[in-house]
Phi, psi and omega in degrees: 000143182258115195216180174213162176228138181266344192238006172202157179255166172229151172232115179252131176249119181286129183251324191207143178088182185227067180286152171274120175250129175254119172239112183046055171076354178268124177254131181233133174275131175249163185246163172301142180093345183285141177252130180237128177253124181250107182291161175305136175086344179290139174283135181200158181194159180230134176227156177236098174285356188257160173283345186270152180294144173241137176227144175214160174255135181243131178240126180256131178233132176158193182265348187206138188237008186288154184295339177287355169266038186238118170252127175258140175254326170223144177206110187282354178264007176058030176278152187303134175272129177275131193254000000 
């Protein structure tokens, strides 16, 4: 899903694989050991277009971490988009 959070930032550390990370419509292929910072309010998603497994560590930083702080812009899993 392509989403953003208003009350938290995220820091991702790529552990395994070569996932594609999109932040504000910019797509980048990542490598193990890379650190990706997603600021509050940034649209973001991660995808694994490869047959090999991708793994990451996600660290959330902010004042609130509830599921209601998710604004979805696209969702391949057909969850309700919040408008």
